[in-house]
A tleap script that builds the chain and sets N, CA, C and O, in Angstrom:
source leaprc.protein.ff14SB
mol = sequence {
  NMET THR LYS THR ASP LEU VAL GLU LYS ILE
  ALA SER LYS THR GLY LEU THR LYS LYS ALA
  ALA GLY ASP ALA LEU GLU ALA VAL LEU GLU
  THR VAL THR GLY ALA LEU SER LYS GLY ASP
  LYS VAL THR ILE THR GLY PHE GLY THR PHE
  LEU VAL ARG SER ARG ARG GLU ARG MET GLY
  ARG ASN PRO GLN THR GLY ALA PRO LEU LYS
  ILE PRO ALA THR LYS ILE PRO ALA PHE THR
  ALA GLY LYS ALA LEU LYS SER ALA VAL CLYS
}
set mol.1.N position { -1.626 -19.282 -24.203 }
set mol.1.CA position { -2.940 -18.981 -23.682 }
set mol.1.C position { -3.112 -17.464 -23.670 }
set mol.1.O position { -2.249 -16.733 -23.184 }
set mol.2.N position { -4.225 -17.012 -24.205 }
set mol.2.CA position { -4.512 -15.586 -24.242 }
set mol.2.C position { -5.362 -15.191 -23.028 }
set mol.2.O position { -5.796 -16.039 -22.248 }
set mol.3.N position { -5.581 -13.906 -22.896 }
set mol.3.CA position { -6.397 -13.397 -21.793 }
set mol.3.C position { -7.826 -13.951 -21.882 }
set mol.3.O position { -8.427 -14.297 -20.866 }
set mol.4.N position { -8.354 -14.030 -23.091 }
set mol.4.CA position { -9.701 -14.568 -23.293 }
set mol.4.C position { -9.769 -16.026 -22.861 }
set mol.4.O position { -10.730 -16.442 -22.215 }
set mol.5.N position { -8.748 -16.801 -23.216 }
set mol.5.CA position { -8.700 -18.211 -22.795 }
set mol.5.C position { -8.656 -18.315 -21.279 }
set mol.5.O position { -9.306 -19.175 -20.684 }
set mol.6.N position { -7.887 -17.435 -20.664 }
set mol.6.CA position { -7.771 -17.433 -19.209 }
set mol.6.C position { -9.111 -17.107 -18.548 }
set mol.6.O position { -9.481 -17.730 -17.553 }
set mol.7.N position { -9.830 -16.142 -19.096 }
set mol.7.CA position { -11.153 -15.782 -18.567 }
set mol.7.C position { -12.098 -16.972 -18.681 }
set mol.7.O position { -12.850 -17.257 -17.749 }
set mol.8.N position { -12.067 -17.666 -19.811 }
set mol.8.CA position { -12.932 -18.841 -19.998 }
set mol.8.C position { -12.602 -19.936 -18.985 }
set mol.8.O position { -13.511 -20.557 -18.435 }
set mol.9.N position { -11.316 -20.182 -18.732 }
set mol.9.CA position { -10.903 -21.199 -17.751 }
set mol.9.C position { -11.351 -20.816 -16.343 }
set mol.9.O position { -11.830 -21.662 -15.588 }
set mol.10.N position { -11.194 -19.538 -15.992 }
set mol.10.CA position { -11.618 -19.071 -14.665 }
set mol.10.C position { -13.122 -19.247 -14.514 }
set mol.10.O position { -13.597 -19.710 -13.477 }
set mol.11.N position { -13.871 -18.877 -15.549 }
set mol.11.CA position { -15.332 -18.992 -15.507 }
set mol.11.C position { -15.769 -20.450 -15.349 }
set mol.11.O position { -16.682 -20.741 -14.576 }
set mol.12.N position { -15.131 -21.358 -16.067 }
set mol.12.CA position { -15.540 -22.767 -15.982 }
set mol.12.C position { -15.148 -23.395 -14.642 }
set mol.12.O position { -15.882 -24.237 -14.125 }
set mol.13.N position { -14.013 -23.005 -14.073 }
set mol.13.CA position { -13.568 -23.601 -12.799 }
set mol.13.C position { -14.305 -23.042 -11.589 }
set mol.13.O position { -14.466 -23.739 -10.587 }
set mol.14.N position { -14.758 -21.781 -11.672 }
set mol.14.CA position { -15.391 -21.159 -10.515 }
set mol.14.C position { -16.907 -21.099 -10.608 }
set mol.14.O position { -17.577 -20.857 -9.604 }
set mol.15.N position { -17.453 -21.314 -11.791 }
set mol.15.CA position { -18.897 -21.215 -11.958 }
set mol.15.C position { -19.369 -19.782 -12.153 }
set mol.15.O position { -20.572 -19.521 -12.181 }
set mol.16.N position { -18.434 -18.857 -12.288 }
set mol.16.CA position { -18.788 -17.463 -12.548 }
set mol.16.C position { -19.143 -17.293 -14.018 }
set mol.16.O position { -18.809 -18.132 -14.855 }
set mol.17.N position { -19.822 -16.198 -14.316 }
set mol.17.CA position { -20.061 -15.872 -15.715 }
set mol.17.C position { -18.743 -15.382 -16.306 }
set mol.17.O position { -17.820 -15.027 -15.572 }
set mol.18.N position { -18.660 -15.363 -17.632 }
set mol.18.CA position { -17.442 -14.866 -18.279 }
set mol.18.C position { -17.216 -13.393 -17.946 }
set mol.18.O position { -16.076 -12.954 -17.798 }
set mol.19.N position { -18.289 -12.644 -17.830 }
set mol.19.CA position { -18.175 -11.221 -17.491 }
set mol.19.C position { -17.598 -11.059 -16.093 }
set mol.19.O position { -16.694 -10.247 -15.891 }
set mol.20.N position { -18.099 -11.809 -15.135 }
set mol.20.CA position { -17.611 -11.723 -13.760 }
set mol.20.C position { -16.164 -12.206 -13.664 }
set mol.20.O position { -15.361 -11.621 -12.937 }
set mol.21.N position { -15.832 -13.268 -14.393 }
set mol.21.CA position { -14.462 -13.775 -14.391 }
set mol.21.C position { -13.517 -12.759 -15.018 }
set mol.21.O position { -12.401 -12.564 -14.538 }
set mol.22.N position { -13.964 -12.117 -16.085 }
set mol.22.CA position { -13.164 -11.072 -16.735 }
set mol.22.C position { -12.943 -9.890 -15.817 }
set mol.22.O position { -11.841 -9.344 -15.755 }
set mol.23.N position { -13.997 -9.487 -15.095 }
set mol.23.CA position { -13.877 -8.378 -14.150 }
set mol.23.C position { -12.919 -8.727 -13.016 }
set mol.23.O position { -12.134 -7.882 -12.586 }
set mol.24.N position { -12.979 -9.966 -12.529 }
set mol.24.CA position { -12.083 -10.400 -11.455 }
set mol.24.C position { -10.631 -10.397 -11.932 }
set mol.24.O position { -9.739 -9.945 -11.214 }
set mol.25.N position { -10.401 -10.897 -13.132 }
set mol.25.CA position { -9.048 -10.911 -13.683 }
set mol.25.C position { -8.525 -9.497 -13.870 }
set mol.25.O position { -7.373 -9.213 -13.544 }
set mol.26.N position { -9.361 -8.608 -14.390 }
set mol.26.CA position { -8.967 -7.205 -14.563 }
set mol.26.C position { -8.615 -6.563 -13.227 }
set mol.26.O position { -7.646 -5.810 -13.133 }
set mol.27.N position { -9.399 -6.860 -12.197 }
set mol.27.CA position { -9.130 -6.299 -10.866 }
set mol.27.C position { -7.779 -6.765 -10.340 }
set mol.27.O position { -7.032 -5.975 -9.763 }
set mol.28.N position { -7.460 -8.040 -10.534 }
set mol.28.CA position { -6.168 -8.568 -10.084 }
set mol.28.C position { -5.025 -7.893 -10.845 }
set mol.28.O position { -4.043 -7.458 -10.244 }
set mol.29.N position { -5.160 -7.810 -12.162 }
set mol.29.CA position { -4.104 -7.203 -12.971 }
set mol.29.C position { -3.902 -5.726 -12.638 }
set mol.29.O position { -2.767 -5.254 -12.565 }
set mol.30.N position { -4.996 -5.000 -12.438 }
set mol.30.CA position { -4.898 -3.583 -12.072 }
set mol.30.C position { -4.243 -3.405 -10.708 }
set mol.30.O position { -3.461 -2.476 -10.509 }
set mol.31.N position { -4.559 -4.293 -9.769 }
set mol.31.CA position { -3.983 -4.220 -8.432 }
set mol.31.C position { -2.480 -4.482 -8.475 }
set mol.31.O position { -1.707 -3.768 -7.836 }
set mol.32.N position { -2.067 -5.492 -9.217 }
set mol.32.CA position { -0.637 -5.798 -9.337 }
set mol.32.C position { 0.087 -4.651 -10.041 }
set mol.32.O position { 1.166 -4.244 -9.611 }
set mol.33.N position { -0.491 -4.133 -11.108 }
set mol.33.CA position { 0.109 -3.017 -11.834 }
set mol.33.C position { 0.242 -1.788 -10.954 }
set mol.33.O position { 1.279 -1.124 -10.967 }
set mol.34.N position { -0.789 -1.480 -10.196 }
set mol.34.CA position { -0.747 -0.329 -9.298 }
set mol.34.C position { 0.319 -0.470 -8.223 }
set mol.34.O position { 1.025 0.489 -7.911 }
set mol.35.N position { 0.435 -1.661 -7.659 }
set mol.35.CA position { 1.447 -1.892 -6.625 }
set mol.35.C position { 2.849 -1.763 -7.201 }
set mol.35.O position { 3.724 -1.165 -6.574 }
set mol.36.N position { 3.071 -2.318 -8.386 }
set mol.36.CA position { 4.391 -2.222 -9.008 }
set mol.36.C position { 4.735 -0.792 -9.394 }
set mol.36.O position { 5.891 -0.385 -9.284 }
set mol.37.N position { 3.749 -0.024 -9.842 }
set mol.37.CA position { 4.020 1.360 -10.221 }
set mol.37.C position { 4.416 2.204 -9.012 }
set mol.37.O position { 5.101 3.216 -9.161 }
set mol.38.N position { 3.987 1.793 -7.813 }
set mol.38.CA position { 4.392 2.477 -6.580 }
set mol.38.C position { 5.723 1.945 -6.043 }
set mol.38.O position { 6.260 2.477 -5.071 }
set mol.39.N position { 6.253 0.895 -6.677 }
set mol.39.CA position { 7.512 0.315 -6.240 }
set mol.39.C position { 7.358 -0.802 -5.234 }
set mol.39.O position { 8.351 -1.288 -4.692 }
set mol.40.N position { 6.114 -1.224 -4.970 }
set mol.40.CA position { 5.869 -2.308 -4.021 }
set mol.40.C position { 6.120 -3.667 -4.676 }
set mol.40.O position { 6.182 -3.780 -5.901 }
set mol.41.N position { 6.260 -4.675 -3.851 }
set mol.41.CA position { 6.450 -6.051 -4.294 }
set mol.41.C position { 5.146 -6.798 -4.031 }
set mol.41.O position { 4.521 -6.597 -2.990 }
set mol.42.N position { 4.730 -7.655 -4.958 }
set mol.42.CA position { 3.504 -8.443 -4.807 }
set mol.42.C position { 3.897 -9.919 -4.753 }
set mol.42.O position { 4.438 -10.461 -5.717 }
set mol.43.N position { 3.617 -10.565 -3.613 }
set mol.43.CA position { 3.951 -11.973 -3.440 }
set mol.43.C position { 2.680 -12.799 -3.359 }
set mol.43.O position { 1.805 -12.534 -2.534 }
set mol.44.N position { 2.584 -13.798 -4.217 }
set mol.44.CA position { 1.486 -14.750 -4.183 }
set mol.44.C position { 2.114 -16.078 -3.770 }
set mol.44.O position { 2.777 -16.738 -4.569 }
set mol.45.N position { 1.899 -16.454 -2.529 }
set mol.45.CA position { 2.542 -17.631 -1.961 }
set mol.45.C position { 2.282 -18.869 -2.816 }
set mol.45.O position { 1.141 -19.165 -3.169 }
set mol.46.N position { 3.344 -19.578 -3.139 }
set mol.46.CA position { 3.251 -20.777 -3.959 }
set mol.46.C position { 3.295 -20.504 -5.448 }
set mol.46.O position { 3.591 -21.408 -6.229 }
set mol.47.N position { 3.009 -19.281 -5.861 }
set mol.47.CA position { 3.013 -18.942 -7.284 }
set mol.47.C position { 4.264 -18.174 -7.661 }
set mol.47.O position { 5.012 -18.587 -8.547 }
set mol.48.N position { 4.493 -17.044 -6.979 }
set mol.48.CA position { 5.681 -16.257 -7.283 }
set mol.48.C position { 5.587 -14.837 -6.780 }
set mol.48.O position { 4.648 -14.467 -6.076 }
set mol.49.N position { 6.582 -14.045 -7.156 }
set mol.49.CA position { 6.687 -12.666 -6.710 }
set mol.49.C position { 6.870 -11.742 -7.903 }
set mol.49.O position { 7.730 -11.970 -8.753 }
set mol.50.N position { 6.057 -10.702 -7.956 }
set mol.50.CA position { 6.202 -9.647 -8.944 }
set mol.50.C position { 6.935 -8.508 -8.253 }
set mol.50.O position { 6.572 -8.129 -7.139 }
set mol.51.N position { 7.971 -7.951 -8.899 }
set mol.51.CA position { 8.716 -6.865 -8.296 }
set mol.51.C position { 9.266 -5.951 -9.377 }
set mol.51.O position { 9.178 -6.250 -10.568 }
set mol.52.N position { 9.838 -4.826 -8.941 }
set mol.52.CA position { 10.425 -3.858 -9.858 }
set mol.52.C position { 11.934 -3.891 -9.677 }
set mol.52.O position { 12.437 -3.780 -8.559 }
set mol.53.N position { 12.648 -4.044 -10.779 }
set mol.53.CA position { 14.106 -4.022 -10.745 }
set mol.53.C position { 14.612 -2.765 -11.436 }
set mol.53.O position { 13.987 -2.259 -12.368 }
set mol.54.N position { 15.738 -2.275 -10.975 }
set mol.54.CA position { 16.354 -1.088 -11.572 }
set mol.54.C position { 17.515 -1.493 -12.456 }
set mol.54.O position { 18.338 -2.329 -12.082 }
set mol.55.N position { 17.570 -0.898 -13.616 }
set mol.55.CA position { 18.715 -1.080 -14.503 }
set mol.55.C position { 19.531 0.202 -14.455 }
set mol.55.O position { 18.983 1.300 -14.557 }
set mol.56.N position { 20.833 0.061 -14.303 }
set mol.56.CA position { 21.681 1.243 -14.238 }
set mol.56.C position { 21.935 1.785 -15.639 }
set mol.56.O position { 21.722 1.096 -16.636 }
set mol.57.N position { 22.387 3.012 -15.692 }
set mol.57.CA position { 22.741 3.620 -16.966 }
set mol.57.C position { 23.959 2.896 -17.528 }
set mol.57.O position { 24.850 2.498 -16.777 }
set mol.58.N position { 23.999 2.725 -18.851 }
set mol.58.CA position { 25.134 2.028 -19.455 }
set mol.58.C position { 25.380 2.562 -20.862 }
set mol.58.O position { 24.544 3.250 -21.447 }
set mol.59.N position { 26.541 2.224 -21.377 }
set mol.59.CA position { 26.893 2.632 -22.735 }
set mol.59.C position { 26.523 1.515 -23.704 }
set mol.59.O position { 26.699 0.333 -23.407 }
set mol.60.N position { 26.013 1.905 -24.854 }
set mol.60.CA position { 25.665 0.962 -25.898 }
set mol.60.C position { 26.182 1.465 -27.233 }
set mol.60.O position { 26.885 2.474 -27.291 }
set mol.61.N position { 25.840 0.776 -28.290 }
set mol.61.CA position { 26.259 1.185 -29.632 }
set mol.61.C position { 25.066 1.165 -30.574 }
set mol.61.O position { 24.206 0.288 -30.501 }
set mol.62.N position { 25.035 2.150 -31.456 }
set mol.62.CA position { 24.041 2.168 -32.509 }
set mol.62.C position { 24.439 1.081 -33.504 }
set mol.62.O position { 25.534 1.151 -34.063 }
set mol.63.N position { 23.592 0.077 -33.749 }
set mol.63.CA position { 23.992 -1.025 -34.631 }
set mol.63.C position { 24.217 -0.604 -36.086 }
set mol.63.O position { 24.955 -1.271 -36.811 }
set mol.64.N position { 23.595 0.487 -36.517 }
set mol.64.CA position { 23.756 0.919 -37.908 }
set mol.64.C position { 25.045 1.700 -38.125 }
set mol.64.O position { 25.739 1.502 -39.122 }
set mol.65.N position { 25.364 2.595 -37.179 }
set mol.65.CA position { 26.527 3.457 -37.370 }
set mol.65.C position { 27.718 3.054 -36.518 }
set mol.65.O position { 28.854 3.425 -36.817 }
set mol.66.N position { 27.464 2.294 -35.457 }
set mol.66.CA position { 28.550 1.921 -34.549 }
set mol.66.C position { 28.891 3.014 -33.556 }
set mol.66.O position { 29.808 2.862 -32.749 }
set mol.67.N position { 28.156 4.118 -33.613 }
set mol.67.CA position { 28.429 5.237 -32.715 }
set mol.67.C position { 27.996 4.885 -31.290 }
set mol.67.O position { 26.928 4.305 -31.094 }
set mol.68.N position { 28.812 5.230 -30.302 }
set mol.68.CA position { 28.426 4.958 -28.914 }
set mol.68.C position { 27.269 5.860 -28.483 }
set mol.68.O position { 27.163 7.008 -28.915 }
set mol.69.N position { 26.412 5.319 -27.626 }
set mol.69.CA position { 25.324 6.121 -27.092 }
set mol.69.C position { 25.041 5.687 -25.662 }
set mol.69.O position { 25.315 4.553 -25.271 }
set mol.70.N position { 24.494 6.604 -24.905 }
set mol.70.CA position { 24.213 6.344 -23.505 }
set mol.70.C position { 22.789 5.824 -23.374 }
set mol.70.O position { 21.843 6.475 -23.819 }
set mol.71.N position { 22.635 4.649 -22.763 }
set mol.71.CA position { 21.318 4.069 -22.509 }
set mol.71.C position { 20.945 4.475 -21.084 }
set mol.71.O position { 21.650 4.114 -20.142 }
set mol.72.N position { 19.852 5.219 -20.909 }
set mol.72.CA position { 19.519 5.740 -19.579 }
set mol.72.C position { 19.079 4.657 -18.596 }
set mol.72.O position { 18.650 3.575 -18.997 }
set mol.73.N position { 19.191 4.962 -17.313 }
set mol.73.CA position { 18.713 4.066 -16.259 }
set mol.73.C position { 17.197 3.941 -16.371 }
set mol.73.O position { 16.518 4.881 -16.784 }
set mol.74.N position { 16.673 2.781 -16.003 }
set mol.74.CA position { 15.238 2.558 -16.085 }
set mol.74.C position { 14.809 1.523 -15.055 }
set mol.74.O position { 15.639 0.823 -14.476 }
set mol.75.N position { 13.523 1.438 -14.841 }
set mol.75.CA position { 12.949 0.425 -13.957 }
set mol.75.C position { 12.141 -0.531 -14.811 }
set mol.75.O position { 11.442 -0.114 -15.734 }
set mol.76.N position { 12.239 -1.838 -14.494 }
set mol.76.CA position { 11.527 -2.848 -15.270 }
set mol.76.C position { 10.768 -3.783 -14.340 }
set mol.76.O position { 11.233 -4.063 -13.235 }
set mol.77.N position { 9.599 -4.273 -14.773 }
set mol.77.CA position { 8.894 -5.270 -13.966 }
set mol.77.C position { 9.577 -6.624 -14.111 }
set mol.77.O position { 10.112 -6.948 -15.171 }
set mol.78.N position { 9.554 -7.411 -13.040 }
set mol.78.CA position { 10.173 -8.734 -13.055 }
set mol.78.C position { 9.283 -9.707 -12.298 }
set mol.78.O position { 8.458 -9.311 -11.476 }
set mol.79.N position { 9.467 -10.984 -12.591 }
set mol.79.CA position { 8.706 -12.038 -11.921 }
set mol.79.C position { 9.665 -13.135 -11.523 }
set mol.79.O position { 10.488 -13.574 -12.326 }
set mol.80.N position { 9.560 -13.579 -10.281 }
set mol.80.CA position { 10.337 -14.704 -9.789 }
set mol.80.C position { 9.354 -15.812 -9.418 }
set mol.80.O position { 8.473 -15.616 -8.581 }
set mol.81.N position { 9.510 -16.971 -10.045 }
set mol.81.CA position { 8.588 -18.088 -9.804 }
set mol.81.C position { 8.794 -18.666 -8.415 }
set mol.81.O position { 9.923 -18.758 -7.933 }
set mol.82.N position { 7.694 -19.058 -7.772 }
set mol.82.CA position { 7.732 -19.686 -6.459 }
set mol.82.C position { 8.045 -21.172 -6.570 }
set mol.82.O position { 8.047 -21.743 -7.661 }
set mol.83.N position { 8.306 -21.776 -5.440 }
set mol.83.CA position { 8.694 -23.183 -5.392 }
set mol.83.C position { 7.613 -24.099 -5.975 }
set mol.83.O position { 7.929 -25.013 -6.736 }
set mol.84.N position { 6.356 -23.867 -5.631 }
set mol.84.CA position { 5.267 -24.714 -6.124 }
set mol.84.C position { 5.116 -24.601 -7.636 }
set mol.84.O position { 4.866 -25.603 -8.305 }
set mol.85.N position { 5.263 -23.396 -8.187 }
set mol.85.CA position { 5.157 -23.213 -9.632 }
set mol.85.C position { 6.327 -23.897 -10.347 }
set mol.85.O position { 6.145 -24.530 -11.387 }
set mol.86.N position { 7.515 -23.763 -9.782 }
set mol.86.CA position { 8.680 -24.413 -10.391 }
set mol.86.C position { 8.522 -25.929 -10.422 }
set mol.86.O position { 8.823 -26.567 -11.431 }
set mol.87.N position { 8.053 -26.501 -9.326 }
set mol.87.CA position { 7.899 -27.961 -9.278 }
set mol.87.C position { 6.751 -28.426 -10.176 }
set mol.87.O position { 6.804 -29.540 -10.697 }
set mol.88.N position { 5.727 -27.613 -10.370 }
set mol.88.CA position { 4.616 -27.989 -11.233 }
set mol.88.C position { 5.038 -27.996 -12.708 }
set mol.88.O position { 4.499 -28.762 -13.506 }
set mol.89.N position { 5.987 -27.152 -13.058 }
set mol.89.CA position { 6.434 -27.054 -14.448 }
set mol.89.C position { 7.409 -28.169 -14.802 }
set mol.89.O position { 7.496 -28.570 -15.963 }
set mol.90.N position { 8.135 -28.668 -13.823 }
set mol.90.CA position { 9.132 -29.732 -14.093 }
set mol.90.C position { 8.540 -30.921 -14.741 }
set mol.90.O position { 9.249 -31.886 -15.026 }
savepdb mol mol.pdb
quit
């Protein structure tokens, strides 16, 4: 399902126009992105939790030359599914 498909589904289920549904979806995505960029956790009860995880620095290898290289520490977005979402997918 693409973003456009999601907007169409939201519009049909809520009775909103596609423009209003698109704006609502954009607002939700921007809010979640903003919270994660500040390091906050976003929990949607029954759906899941969006959070930021830290990866430590580690050693890797260049696949072409085999030379060792240092992979720097980084932060990545993560999602943990809630109980209701897990049971709905089963």
